[in-house]
C-alpha positions in Angstrom: -4.3 18.8 -13.6 -0.8 17.7 -14.4 -0.1 16.9 -18.0 1.5 13.6 -17.1 -1.7 12.3 -15.4 -2.7 10.2 -18.5 0.8 8.8 -18.9 0.9 7.8 -15.2 -2.4 5.9 -15.4 -1.2 4.0 -18.6 2.1 3.2 -17.0 0.6 1.9 -13.7 -2.0 -0.2 -15.7 0.8 -1.7 -17.7 2.8 -2.6 -14.5 -0.3 -4.2 -12.9 -1.1 -6.2 -16.1 2.5 -7.5 -16.4 2.8 -8.3 -12.7 -0.5 -10.2 -12.8 0.9 -12.4 -15.6 3.9 -13.3 -13.6 1.8 -13.9 -10.5 -0.3 -16.4 -12.5 2.8 -18.3 -13.6 4.2 -18.5 -10.0 1.1 -18.7 -7.9 2.3 -22.0 -6.3 5.6 -20.5 -5.2 5.6 -20.4 -1.4 8.3 -17.7 -1.1 6.9 -15.3 -3.8 7.2 -11.6 -2.8 6.5 -8.5 -4.9 5.2 -5.0 -5.1 4.2 -2.1 -7.3 5.3 1.4 -6.2 6.1 4.9 -7.3 9.5 6.3 -6.6 11.3 9.6 -7.3 14.9 9.6 -8.4 16.8 12.7 -9.5 13.5 14.6 -9.9 11.9 12.0 -12.2 8.9 9.9 -11.1 9.0 6.1 -11.9 6.6 3.3 -11.5 8.3 0.1 -10.4 6.9 -3.4 -10.2 8.9 -6.4 -9.0 8.6 -10.1 -8.1 11.1 -12.5 -6.6 11.0 -16.1 -5.5 14.1 -17.5 -3.8 12.7 -21.1 -4.0 12.4 -21.2 -7.8 15.0 -18.5 -8.7 12.5 -16.2 -10.5 13.4 -12.5 -10.5 11.4 -9.9 -12.5 11.4 -6.1 -12.4 9.9 -3.5 -14.7 10.3 0.3 -14.5 8.3 2.9 -16.4 8.7 6.7 -16.4 5.7 8.5 -15.1 6.6 12.0 -16.1 8.6 11.8 -19.3 11.9 10.7 -17.8 14.2 8.9 -20.3 
């Protein structure tokens, strides 16, 4: 089992929790879009969560390292 497995679970849980808070605040926004995903950049794995609403101008993004990236 990879040594970063626990860190990954904690990071993804954090992203879900923070995204949920923003969803609650903007649930009435008709144009709200967002996602949580994992990406690899330069050999490092990242969890990324984002939300955007063109109608109200809200933009939110959070990135967390999943395998010890700086």
